[in-house]
ROFIRO-180801 format. One record per residue (C-alpha): residue number from 1; residue in three letters; x, y negated, z. Coordinates in Angstrom, 3 decimals. Layout:
BEGIN
(NUM, ALA, (X, Y, Z)) ...
END
This chain:
BEGIN
(1, MET, (0.000, 0.000, 0.000)) (2, LYS, (0.961, -3.652, -0.361)) (3, LEU, (0.899, -5.517, 2.942)) (4, LEU, (1.142, -9.237, 3.631)) (5, PHE, (2.322, -10.003, 7.163)) (6, ILE, (1.897, -13.511, 8.580)) (7, THR, (3.861, -14.148, 11.779)) (8, PRO, (4.274, -17.195, 14.043)) (9, GLN, (8.068, -16.989, 13.956)) (10, LEU, (10.754, -15.129, 12.081)) (11, PRO, (10.748, -11.616, 13.569)) (12, PHE, (14.534, -11.465, 13.810)) (13, PRO, (16.415, -11.223, 16.043)) (14, PRO, (13.873, -9.229, 18.071)) (15, HIS, (14.644, -10.744, 21.470)) (16, GLN, (11.212, -11.417, 22.977)) (17, GLY, (7.718, -9.992, 22.979)) (18, THR, (6.252, -11.279, 19.707)) (19, THR, (9.405, -10.791, 17.650)) (20, ILE, (9.999, -7.327, 19.113)) (21, ARG, (6.505, -6.194, 18.125)) (22, ASN, (6.603, -7.804, 14.681)) (23, TYR, (10.107, -6.597, 13.821)) (24, ASN, (9.427, -2.998, 14.779)) (25, LEU, (6.073, -2.871, 13.000)) (26, ILE, (7.585, -4.273, 9.809)) (27, ALA, (10.642, -2.018, 9.990)) (28, SER, (8.548, 1.096, 10.556)) (29, LEU, (5.780, 0.359, 8.066)) (30, SER, (8.248, -0.599, 5.329)) (31, GLN, (9.330, 3.040, 5.122)) (32, LYS, (6.053, 3.833, 3.341)) (33, HIS, (4.628, 0.495, 2.196)) (34, THR, (5.628, -2.694, 0.375)) (35, ILE, (5.737, -5.659, 2.758)) (36, ASP, (5.773, -9.395, 2.047)) (37, LEU, (6.264, -11.803, 4.942)) (38, LEU, (5.082, -15.377, 5.522)) (39, THR, (6.471, -17.000, 8.640)) (40, PHE, (7.664, -20.156, 10.396)) (41, THR, (11.211, -21.170, 11.269)) (42, PRO, (12.474, -24.304, 13.061)) (43, THR, (13.887, -25.824, 9.847)) (44, GLY, (11.943, -24.110, 7.065)) (45, GLU, (15.194, -23.319, 5.260)) (46, PRO, (15.035, -20.360, 2.839)) (47, ILE, (16.033, -16.980, 4.224)) (48, PRO, (19.290, -15.880, 2.547)) (49, GLY, (19.187, -12.705, 0.496)) (50, GLU, (21.599, -10.885, 2.821)) (51, HIS, (19.316, -11.352, 5.827)) (52, PRO, (18.536, -8.066, 7.663)) (53, LEU, (14.796, -8.511, 7.141)) (54, TYR, (15.276, -8.007, 3.413)) (55, GLY, (15.992, -4.405, 4.268)) (56, PHE, (12.263, -4.159, 4.996)) (57, CYS, (10.557, -7.011, 3.120)) (58, ARG, (10.199, -7.467, -0.637)) (59, ARG, (10.046, -11.227, -0.181)) (60, ILE, (9.951, -13.714, 2.662)) (61, GLY, (8.304, -17.127, 2.551)) (62, VAL, (9.002, -19.709, 5.238)) (63, VAL, (7.912, -23.189, 6.209)) (64, ALA, (9.078, -25.404, 9.046)) (65, GLU, (7.316, -25.214, 12.383)) (66, PRO, (5.059, -28.285, 12.681)) (67, HIS, (5.652, -30.688, 15.545)) (68, ARG, (2.786, -31.796, 17.780)) (69, SER, (3.500, -34.394, 20.409)) (70, ALA, (2.187, -34.098, 23.954)) (71, ALA, (-0.037, -37.114, 23.281)) (72, LEU, (-1.570, -35.442, 20.215)) (73, ARG, (-2.162, -32.229, 22.156)) (74, ILE, (-4.005, -34.181, 24.857)) (75, LEU, (-6.051, -36.006, 22.234)) (76, ASP, (-6.930, -32.766, 20.457)) (77, THR, (-7.942, -31.192, 23.770)) (78, VAL, (-10.586, -33.912, 24.048)) (79, ARG, (-11.714, -34.313, 20.466)) (80, SER, (-11.202, -31.008, 18.644)) (81, PRO, (-13.481, -27.979, 18.922)) (82, LEU, (-10.460, -25.811, 18.172)) (83, PRO, (-8.227, -24.432, 20.926)) (84, ASP, (-4.639, -25.571, 21.271)) (85, MET, (-3.346, -22.244, 19.958)) (86, ALA, (-5.264, -22.678, 16.696)) (87, LEU, (-3.624, -26.064, 16.134)) (88, ARG, (-0.054, -25.312, 17.207)) (89, LEU, (1.008, -23.956, 13.805)) (90, GLU, (-1.466, -25.787, 11.584)) (91, SER, (0.586, -26.710, 8.515)) (92, LYS, (-0.266, -28.061, 5.064)) (93, ALA, (2.942, -26.470, 3.797)) (94, MET, (1.890, -23.021, 4.999)) (95, ARG, (-1.587, -23.397, 3.538)) (96, ALA, (-0.004, -24.330, 0.201)) (97, LEU, (2.313, -21.312, 0.369)) (98, VAL, (-0.569, -18.959, 1.153)) (99, GLN, (-2.439, -20.443, -1.805)) (100, ALA, (0.565, -19.937, -4.081)) (101, TRP, (1.138, -16.342, -3.072)) (102, ILE, (-2.510, -15.360, -3.367)) (103, THR, (-3.100, -16.983, -6.748)) (104, GLY, (0.232, -15.985, -8.313)) (105, ALA, (1.432, -19.567, -8.668)) (106, SER, (5.083, -20.543, -8.266)) (107, ALA, (6.810, -18.659, -5.489)) (108, ALA, (8.276, -21.807, -3.988)) (109, ASN, (9.972, -20.887, -0.719)) (110, GLY, (9.342, -17.221, -1.570)) (111, HIS, (13.038, -16.528, -2.319)) (112, PRO, (12.860, -12.797, -2.917)) (113, ASN, (15.860, -10.577, -2.689)) (114, PRO, (16.363, -9.414, -6.310)) (115, ASP, (17.004, -5.885, -5.097)) (116, HIS, (13.565, -5.765, -3.456)) (117, ASP, (11.408, -7.964, -5.720)) (118, ILE, (9.717, -5.376, -7.919)) (119, HIS, (7.453, -7.858, -9.764)) (120, PRO, (8.717, -9.917, -12.718)) (121, ARG, (8.993, -13.619, -11.938)) (122, HIS, (6.185, -14.678, -14.290)) (123, ASP, (3.654, -12.396, -12.575)) (124, ILE, (3.819, -12.384, -8.800)) (125, HIS, (0.147, -11.884, -8.045)) (126, PRO, (0.504, -9.560, -5.078)) (127, GLY, (-2.588, -7.362, -5.217)) (128, TYR, (-2.452, -6.964, -1.443)) (129, ASP, (-4.384, -4.161, 0.191)) (130, ILE, (-3.956, -5.559, 3.704)) (131, VAL, (-3.375, -9.030, 5.122)) (132, GLN, (-2.203, -8.722, 8.724)) (133, VAL, (-1.962, -11.747, 11.003)) (134, GLU, (0.225, -11.413, 14.074)) (135, GLY, (-1.438, -13.384, 16.816)) (136, ILE, (-4.085, -16.043, 17.121)) (137, GLU, (-1.717, -18.888, 16.210)) (138, VAL, (-1.662, -17.802, 12.552)) (139, ALA, (-5.172, -16.389, 12.266)) (140, GLN, (-6.381, -19.277, 10.098)) (141, TYR, (-3.954, -18.287, 7.335)) (142, GLY, (-5.231, -14.742, 7.255)) (143, ARG, (-8.763, -15.992, 6.855)) (144, GLN, (-7.613, -18.366, 4.110)) (145, ALA, (-5.835, -15.525, 2.305)) (146, VAL, (-8.671, -12.997, 2.225)) (147, GLU, (-11.452, -15.508, 1.574)) (148, HIS, (-9.776, -17.036, -1.486)) (149, PRO, (-12.033, -16.838, -4.576)) (150, ALA, (-9.102, -15.524, -6.652)) (151, TRP, (-9.822, -12.058, -5.276)) (152, GLY, (-13.351, -11.808, -6.598)) (153, VAL, (-14.916, -8.658, -5.154)) (154, ASP, (-11.528, -6.996, -4.757)) (155, ARG, (-10.402, -8.837, -1.631)) (156, PRO, (-7.888, -7.274, 0.757)) (157, ALA, (-8.785, -6.187, 4.245)) (158, LEU, (-7.888, -8.528, 7.119)) (159, ILE, (-6.321, -7.153, 10.301)) (160, PHE, (-6.030, -9.374, 13.359)) (161, ASP, (-3.255, -8.141, 15.650)) (162, ASP, (-4.227, -9.851, 18.898)) (163, HIS, (-1.054, -9.816, 20.992)) (164, ASN, (-3.005, -11.020, 24.018)) (165, CYS, (-6.684, -11.448, 24.678)) (166, GLU, (-6.145, -15.191, 24.772)) (167, TYR, (-9.423, -16.361, 26.269)) (168, LEU, (-8.925, -13.967, 29.178)) (169, LEU, (-5.353, -15.186, 29.683)) (170, GLN, (-6.505, -18.811, 29.935)) (171, LYS, (-9.322, -17.847, 32.272)) (172, ARG, (-6.819, -16.152, 34.577)) (173, ASN, (-4.460, -19.143, 34.344)) (174, ALA, (-7.305, -21.439, 35.399)) (175, MET, (-8.399, -19.260, 38.307)) (176, THR, (-4.821, -19.027, 39.588)) (177, ASP, (-4.022, -22.748, 39.264)) (178, LEU, (-7.281, -23.757, 40.948)) (179, ARG, (-5.882, -22.341, 44.201)) (180, THR, (-3.220, -25.068, 44.325)) (181, PRO, (-4.296, -28.742, 44.248)) (182, ALA, (-1.032, -29.788, 42.601)) (183, ARG, (-1.885, -27.483, 39.699)) (184, TRP, (-5.438, -28.754, 39.151)) (185, PRO, (-4.526, -30.692, 35.949)) (186, ALA, (-3.157, -27.443, 34.479)) (187, ALA, (-6.274, -25.630, 35.672)) (188, LEU, (-8.482, -28.184, 33.903)) (189, TYR, (-6.514, -27.679, 30.684)) (190, SER, (-6.958, -23.911, 30.944)) (191, LEU, (-10.671, -24.224, 31.671)) (192, VAL, (-11.138, -26.267, 28.488)) (193, GLN, (-8.992, -23.885, 26.436)) (194, TRP, (-10.822, -20.873, 27.856)) (195, ARG, (-14.177, -22.100, 26.562)) (196, LYS, (-12.738, -23.022, 23.149)) (197, LEU, (-10.930, -19.703, 22.844)) (198, VAL, (-14.117, -17.750, 23.564)) (199, ARG, (-15.654, -19.245, 20.412)) (200, TYR, (-12.513, -19.104, 18.281)) (201, GLU, (-11.371, -15.605, 19.226)) (202, ARG, (-14.901, -14.310, 18.698)) (203, ALA, (-15.013, -15.847, 15.206)) (204, ILE, (-11.713, -14.212, 14.250)) (205, CYS, (-12.846, -10.808, 15.516)) (206, GLN, (-16.033, -11.147, 13.495)) (207, THR, (-14.127, -12.119, 10.329)) (208, ALA, (-11.470, -9.401, 10.555)) (209, ASN, (-12.101, -5.949, 9.152)) (210, ALA, (-10.197, -4.538, 12.121)) (211, VAL, (-8.673, -5.888, 15.327)) (212, ALA, (-5.660, -4.436, 17.120)) (213, ALA, (-5.641, -4.903, 20.895)) (214, VAL, (-2.496, -4.021, 22.842)) (215, SER, (-4.320, -2.382, 25.751)) (216, ASP, (-7.674, -0.870, 26.600)) (217, ALA, (-8.240, -3.735, 29.060)) (218, ASP, (-7.828, -6.224, 26.215)) (219, ARG, (-10.141, -4.167, 24.008)) (220, GLN, (-12.837, -4.248, 26.658)) (221, ALA, (-12.439, -8.012, 27.044)) (222, LEU, (-12.703, -8.532, 23.277)) (223, ARG, (-15.782, -6.311, 23.199)) (224, GLN, (-17.450, -8.857, 25.467)) (225, LEU, (-16.999, -11.402, 22.669)) (226, ASP, (-18.405, -9.156, 19.947)) (227, GLY, (-19.682, -5.694, 20.722)) (228, ALA, (-19.743, -4.796, 17.024)) (229, ALA, (-16.096, -5.663, 16.312)) (230, ASN, (-13.886, -2.868, 14.946)) (231, ILE, (-11.242, -2.870, 17.716)) (232, HIS, (-8.381, -0.381, 17.990)) (233, VAL, (-5.811, -0.090, 20.776)) (234, VAL, (-2.275, -0.300, 19.391)) (235, SER, (0.049, -0.802, 22.316)) (236, ASN, (3.410, -2.493, 22.330)) (237, GLY, (6.249, -0.035, 21.931)) (238, ILE, (9.896, 0.457, 22.707)) (239, ASN, (12.886, 1.864, 20.836)) (240, MET, (14.135, 4.323, 23.414)) (241, ASP, (17.516, 4.678, 21.697)) (242, GLU, (18.213, 0.993, 22.334)) (243, TYR, (17.866, 1.411, 26.092)) (244, PRO, (20.555, 3.557, 27.660)) (245, VAL, (19.562, 5.064, 30.953)) (246, HIS, (20.348, 2.750, 33.835)) (247, PRO, (19.762, 4.966, 36.846)) (248, ALA, (18.707, 3.297, 40.054)) (249, ALA, (21.789, 1.672, 41.534)) (250, PRO, (22.761, 3.077, 44.917)) (251, ALA, (21.456, 0.968, 47.778)) (252, LYS, (24.079, -1.469, 49.032)) (253, ALA, (24.192, -4.304, 51.507)) (254, GLU, (23.923, -6.758, 48.591)) (255, ALA, (20.789, -5.455, 46.904)) (256, ARG, (20.046, -6.815, 43.423)) (257, LEU, (16.498, -7.578, 42.299)) (258, LEU, (15.774, -8.424, 38.660)) (259, PHE, (13.067, -10.120, 36.612)) (260, THR, (13.314, -10.753, 32.848)) (261, GLY, (11.208, -12.760, 30.406)) (262, LYS, (10.763, -16.091, 28.639)) (263, MET, (10.893, -18.619, 31.421)) (264, ASP, (8.765, -21.317, 29.809)) (265, TYR, (5.778, -18.919, 29.767)) (266, ARG, (3.230, -19.815, 32.448)) (267, PRO, (2.589, -16.280, 33.766)) (268, ASN, (6.353, -15.705, 34.153)) (269, ILE, (6.836, -19.055, 35.889)) (270, ASP, (4.006, -18.326, 38.299)) (271, ALA, (5.396, -14.842, 38.963)) (272, VAL, (8.891, -15.905, 40.005)) (273, LEU, (7.679, -18.909, 41.999)) (274, TRP, (5.274, -16.675, 43.949)) (275, PHE, (7.999, -14.108, 44.515)) (276, CYS, (10.562, -16.659, 45.694)) (277, ARG, (8.143, -18.526, 47.949)) (278, HIS, (6.330, -15.603, 49.551)) (279, VAL, (8.134, -12.298, 48.970)) (280, LEU, (11.883, -12.855, 48.809)) (281, PRO, (12.084, -14.488, 52.273)) (282, LEU, (10.474, -11.367, 53.783)) (283, ILE, (13.028, -9.163, 52.056)) (284, GLN, (15.967, -11.332, 53.080)) (285, ARG, (15.030, -11.078, 56.745)) (286, GLN, (16.030, -7.419, 56.597)) (287, PHE, (18.509, -7.678, 53.695)) (288, PRO, (20.130, -11.114, 54.113)) (289, SER, (22.427, -10.720, 51.111)) (290, ALA, (19.690, -9.597, 48.699)) (291, THR, (19.863, -11.460, 45.376)) (292, PHE, (17.167, -12.180, 42.803)) (293, GLN, (18.208, -12.692, 39.183)) (294, ILE, (15.792, -14.388, 36.790)) (295, VAL, (16.999, -13.616, 33.263)) (296, GLY, (15.376, -15.262, 30.265)) (297, MET, (15.485, -18.154, 27.842)) (298, ASN, (14.110, -21.675, 28.317)) (299, PRO, (13.865, -22.029, 32.127)) (300, HIS, (11.058, -24.475, 32.848)) (301, PRO, (11.607, -27.536, 35.070)) (302, ARG, (9.070, -26.061, 37.504)) (303, LEU, (11.784, -23.552, 38.417)) (304, ASP, (14.074, -26.302, 39.717)) (305, GLU, (12.636, -25.920, 43.208)) (306, ILE, (14.038, -22.392, 43.512)) (307, ARG, (17.417, -22.912, 41.803)) (308, HIS, (19.216, -23.521, 45.065)) (309, MET, (17.415, -20.998, 47.209)) (310, PRO, (19.811, -18.506, 48.823)) (311, GLY, (20.337, -15.510, 46.597)) (312, VAL, (18.419, -16.837, 43.566)) (313, GLU, (20.121, -17.022, 40.158)) (314, ILE, (18.465, -18.394, 37.004)) (315, THR, (20.608, -17.374, 34.052)) (316, GLY, (18.814, -18.868, 31.067)) (317, ALA, (19.278, -17.082, 27.743)) (318, VAL, (21.733, -14.164, 27.726)) (319, ALA, (23.265, -12.158, 24.899)) (320, SER, (21.910, -8.912, 26.331)) (321, ILE, (19.841, -7.918, 29.345)) (322, GLN, (21.585, -4.564, 29.545)) (323, PRO, (24.363, -5.604, 31.985)) (324, TYR, (21.755, -7.103, 34.297)) (325, MET, (19.541, -4.052, 34.021)) (326, GLN, (22.539, -1.810, 34.742)) (327, ALA, (23.408, -3.721, 37.912)) (328, ALA, (19.865, -4.057, 39.273)) (329, THR, (18.775, -2.021, 42.254)) (330, VAL, (15.065, -2.756, 41.765)) (331, TYR, (13.217, -4.320, 38.838)) (332, VAL, (10.285, -6.465, 40.005)) (333, ILE, (7.165, -7.524, 38.079)) (334, PRO, (5.319, -9.945, 40.391)) (335, LEU, (2.845, -11.118, 37.738)) (336, ARG, (-0.454, -12.589, 38.932)) (337, VAL, (-1.772, -13.794, 35.545)) (338, GLY, (-1.367, -12.578, 31.995)) (339, GLY, (-2.641, -9.959, 29.605)) (340, GLY, (-1.564, -7.459, 26.992)) (341, THR, (1.149, -4.862, 27.495)) (342, ARG, (4.321, -6.304, 29.001)) (343, PHE, (7.545, -5.585, 27.160)) (344, LYS, (9.413, -6.270, 30.387)) (345, ALA, (7.705, -3.284, 31.985)) (346, LEU, (8.466, -1.042, 29.007)) (347, GLU, (12.104, -2.182, 28.957)) (348, ALA, (12.575, -1.442, 32.639)) (349, MET, (10.869, 1.935, 32.265)) (350, ALA, (12.973, 2.841, 29.237)) (351, SER, (16.076, 1.883, 31.220)) (352, GLY, (15.122, 4.277, 34.007)) (353, LYS, (14.884, 1.597, 36.679)) (354, ALA, (12.999, 1.766, 39.953)) (355, ILE, (10.136, -0.725, 39.574)) (356, VAL, (7.843, -2.595, 41.928)) (357, SER, (4.928, -4.346, 40.240)) (358, THR, (1.587, -5.919, 40.892)) (359, ARG, (-1.281, -3.997, 39.330)) (360, LEU, (-1.789, -6.812, 36.843)) (361, GLY, (1.897, -6.625, 35.932)) (362, VAL, (1.382, -3.187, 34.372)) (363, GLU, (-2.235, -3.614, 33.302)) (364, GLY, (-2.828, -1.576, 30.182)) (365, ILE, (-0.033, 0.883, 30.984)) (366, PRO, (-1.574, 3.939, 32.707)) (367, VAL, (1.198, 4.450, 35.255)) (368, GLN, (0.496, 5.658, 38.784)) (369, HIS, (1.631, 4.414, 42.159)) (370, GLU, (4.505, 6.476, 43.602)) (371, GLN, (4.786, 8.448, 40.369)) (372, GLU, (6.400, 6.055, 37.855)) (373, LEU, (6.689, 2.980, 40.090)) (374, LEU, (5.419, 1.332, 43.265)) (375, LEU, (2.392, -0.993, 43.109)) (376, ALA, (1.732, -3.885, 45.487)) (377, ASP, (-0.335, -7.063, 45.251)) (378, THR, (0.149, -9.031, 48.466)) (379, PRO, (3.457, -10.602, 49.583)) (380, THR, (3.703, -8.267, 52.575)) (381, GLU, (2.958, -5.159, 50.507)) (382, PHE, (5.312, -6.219, 47.731)) (383, ALA, (8.185, -6.930, 50.109)) (384, ALA, (7.626, -3.627, 51.921)) (385, ALA, (7.692, -1.700, 48.630)) (386, VAL, (10.951, -3.347, 47.572)) (387, MET, (12.552, -2.762, 50.956)) (388, ARG, (11.460, 0.864, 50.847)) (389, LEU, (13.700, 1.268, 47.799)) (390, LEU, (16.568, -0.727, 49.289)) (391, GLN, (17.002, 1.386, 52.410)) (392, ASP, (20.497, 2.878, 52.556)) (393, ASN, (19.458, 6.478, 53.106)) (394, ALA, (18.967, 9.681, 51.138)) (395, THR, (15.169, 9.381, 51.061)) (396, SER, (15.271, 5.896, 49.547)) (397, THR, (17.932, 6.839, 47.015)) (398, ARG, (16.013, 9.945, 45.978)) (399, LEU, (12.734, 8.021, 45.592)) (400, ALA, (14.366, 5.310, 43.455)) (401, ALA, (15.963, 7.932, 41.218)) (402, GLN, (12.726, 9.908, 40.872)) (403, LEU, (10.723, 6.809, 39.979)) (404, GLY, (13.285, 5.761, 37.376)) (405, GLN, (13.377, 9.191, 35.767)) (406, SER, (9.587, 9.456, 35.693)) (407, ALA, (9.225, 5.946, 34.259)) (408, ARG, (11.641, 6.653, 31.420)) (409, ALA, (9.967, 9.963, 30.597)) (410, PHE, (6.571, 8.225, 30.568)) (411, ALA, (7.819, 5.490, 28.219)) (412, ALA, (9.340, 8.056, 25.860)) (413, ALA, (6.164, 10.122, 25.787)) (414, HIS, (3.732, 7.258, 25.164)) (415, TYR, (5.455, 4.088, 23.926)) (416, ASP, (8.156, 4.970, 21.413)) (417, TRP, (7.555, 3.034, 18.171)) (418, GLN, (7.495, 6.289, 16.235)) (419, GLN, (4.216, 7.024, 18.010)) (420, ILE, (2.823, 3.477, 17.850)) (421, THR, (3.197, 2.723, 14.121)) (422, PRO, (1.002, 5.633, 12.911)) (423, LEU, (-1.906, 4.031, 14.778)) (424, PHE, (-1.759, 1.108, 12.350)) (425, GLU, (-1.576, 3.481, 9.409)) (426, ASP, (-4.687, 5.249, 10.705)) (427, MET, (-6.409, 1.877, 10.828)) (428, TYR, (-5.314, 1.097, 7.263)) (429, ALA, (-6.593, 4.459, 6.041)) (430, GLN, (-10.056, 3.772, 7.472)) (431, LEU, (-10.235, 0.479, 5.571)) (432, GLN, (-8.787, 1.600, 2.250)) (433, PRO, (-11.626, 3.371, 0.381)) (434, ARG, (-12.966, -0.082, -0.517)) (435, THR, (-9.682, -1.755, -1.399)) (436, MET, (-7.305, 0.988, -2.534)) (437, ARG, (-5.855, 0.476, -6.021)) 
END
């Protein structure tokens, strides 16, 4: 089949959630199908022909990420019926490129690799079977592509890969921020976005021929928007070969706790602030030299309050999380808001680490307490679970090792990309009798 992928950013290098999912889907699906890619980059410069993505994509079209000022975002929050996420990547240049690719006009910015461009230059009409949009930020371009009159009755199927159930995420953000008066402006923003996203996400689900949700919890939430939507669960995955086993480090006086993720993402910010304010002090009473490493790009200014706390290290972007994962005694996931399937959880599981998480932190991953990890939701419970793994005795060491081994085995059995990608192909097969050429 011929597939057109539209992504919010170039899916290489695959260093964070969206790019990891998009890169692995494209790499896997390209083994059987022809893939074209439309995407955004910071500059909009053409992708050179030697780029690794040309190993998987026939051609790649890019435009520059649009810039929206804070003032414009505030104004749009008041005046536009569309949610912020629908406006973040709104671009005349991308709409023009979609138009060009669908109608077979000039392939400006298409820059195919000659070794992979199988169509002659005077006839690039793609004849796509599937248009797949990766996330709500680019959904408008998928709708534009499949609704174009150039298709006639032979239009491609539209798949909406919903990386998070976005209306639910904003609802949870609002409910969390309402607890803290200083966060009420953020809560108001989320309340407004929540209501807008209910309408917008519902409309996309109704337009798409099929919707991919990353967890059963997200599927159930999307069903509340449209009970008739064709929704499939296609979880995030992990390349097990890329994660060498990092067995639970032996308990030492200086215990190392680890959290990884993009640190300008609100759920991650809330998680580490909650942990540092309410959990870490309880742990340090019994383990005074315990350290907490926060590893991830773009640390937000809200994290400044914890930068100088005893034992806390904020690294910013790193070349690889593997050295940090190797050194960690316990991997913590203190998430209180969010949705989807967390790559951080899958990475820690694939690395064979002992994990302590809130239940929301592993929502959508059917792990069990004391089997693959320890679950705790209150500060006291969370601190006790971590300290249980830090005890310098045979029982603690054995439990940490058992949890790590079970977590890795679980990830290998259920979340390897070789098992995830066929779920998309099953979805394609169900849609193809109408569009197959």
